[in-house]
N, C-alpha and C positions, 0 to 999 in steps of 0.2 A: 504494500500500500504506500502511496505517496512517494514512490521511487523516482529518482531524478534520471531523466533520459540522457544517456551519454553518447557523444559523437566523436570524442577524442580518439585518435588512432595512434598516438605516440606511446612510448613505453611507460608514460606516467598514467595512462588510463586506469581508472578505478572501476572495477566491477565487483559488486557484492550485493547483499540483500536490499541495499538502499540505492544502488546505482545500476540502472538497467540499460543494456546494450540494444535490445530490439532485434527483430527478425532480420532486418536488412544490414546489420553490422557485419562487415567482412574486413579483416585487417589488410593493410597494405603489405606488399612484398612477401606473401606467403611462399614458403619454399619447403621442399621435402627434406626430411632428415635421412641421410644415407642409411641403408639397411643395416650396416654393421654397427650402427649406434642405437638400434632399437631392440627391445627385448624379444620381439617376435620376428625380426628380420623383414619387417614390412616397410615398404617405401612410400606408403600412404600417410605416414605420420608427418605432420607439418607444423610449422611455426613461422613467425616473422623471420626474415633473413637475419636480422640483428640478433635475435634470441637464439636461433639455430646455430649461428656461428659461435656464439658464446658457449652454448651447451657442448658443442663439439670440442672446443678448447678445454673445457672443464673435464669432459670424459677422457680426453687424451692425457691430461695432467694426472688424473686418477689412475689411468692405465700405467703410467710411468712408475707408479708406486705399487704396482701389482694388483690393482683393483679392477673390478669388472662392472663399472657403472653404465647403465643403459637408460634410454628413454622408454617409458611404458605407454605414455599418452601425451599428445600435444594438442594442437588446434582442434576444436570441435565446433562445428557450425551450430546455429540455433536448432536446426532439425536433429542433428546428432545428439545434442544435449537433451532435447525433448524425448528422444528414444531411450537414452540412458536413464533419465528420470522415471519414465513410465515403466521400464523394465524393473528397476529397483523397487518402485512403488508396488508393482504386482507381486514381486518376490518377498519383500520384507515389510510392507505396510507404510502408512503415513508417518508414524513416529520415527522410523528409521530414516526416511528420505528427508524429513524436516531437519535432522541433525547432520546427515552425511552427504546428501545429494542436492545440488543447487538447481533450481528451476531454470529452464531455457531462458536465455536473455540475461541472466544474472551470473553466468559462469565465467571465471577468468580464462578458461580454456578458449572461449570464443574470441578473446583479445589476440590470441596468437603468441602471447608472452609467457604463458604458463605451461609447465611440463610436470608430469608425474614421472618420477625416476624409480628405477628398480635395480636390484643387484642380480648380476648373472651368476652369483655364487650362493644366494640364499633366497628362499621363497618368502621370508619375512624380512622386509626391508629394515624395519626398526632394529632387528637383531644383527644386521650386517655391518661389516667393516666399511662398506660403501656409505652407509647412513652416517656412521661416525665421522667419516672423512667429509661428507657434505656439510654437516653441522659446523665443522671447523673451517672449511675452505670455500664454500659456495659463494660467499660474498666477494672473493677475489675475482670472480668471473661475472659479477653483476647480478647474482641470484640471491633471493632471500627465502628463508624457510617461512612460507606464507601463513600457515595455520598452526602455530605452536600451541601446546597444551597450556591450559590456564588462561588463555586469552580469547576464548570463543565468545565471551561477552562483548569483545571489541570487534572481532572479525565476522561474527555471525555464523561461523563454521566450526565444527568440532575439529580437534587435532587431526591433521593429515600429515604424517611424517614423510610421505613421498612427494608432496606437492611443493614445488618451488616456482618462484616467479622472477622473471628477468626485469630488473629496474635500472640496470647500469651500475657500474662500480662505485660511484660516489654515494648514491642513495643506499646501496647494499651495505657499504662500509658504515655509514651513519646508523642504519637500522641494527647492524651487528653490534657496533660499539655501545649503542645506547639501549639495546634490548627492545627495540620498537617493532610493533607490527606496522604494516603499510598504512593502515588507518591512522595510527598514532603519528607516523611520519607526516602524513598529509594534513592532519588536523590543524596545526598552526598556520599552514599556508592557505587554508580555506576560511579562516576566521575573518570577519569584517574588520576594516580599519587598516 
């Protein structure tokens, strides 16, 4: 209710339960992530060129440390998110989707700047070395851990240890250093005056 319609297509775009992208929102410069960087070897996984380039650099850096970091999910169109939402709704019910699945038009995945990451070595990302590495290093490549535990009252989304958002290195460093969610980072910049 009373969501703000968003048209911004830069890496600063905010999509959440209060900022709505709409059916027609398609990010600029969508590009495919090469198969070798995705969990299922699928070349249909996409993101904005800027975010994809940063994700590849990050994955390559992790690989140099013996880790197998991969992209599990990237850009989702309005229709894709609608299908995802309806699938989880039919499987798990409304209380589940209210906590864990965003309605179509409100998903960061539609911006092209958000990726879900996975470990090629562990089925449970939170228990993987790749997750530990991401927590310590993702900001160096411009990514923030988007939905940390204990901050769902600010983000509107339950903790998702796999979900990272590209915002650029400067913002990512600030969020990391100050322990800020993206909403907290943006709040002072959206206040009147």
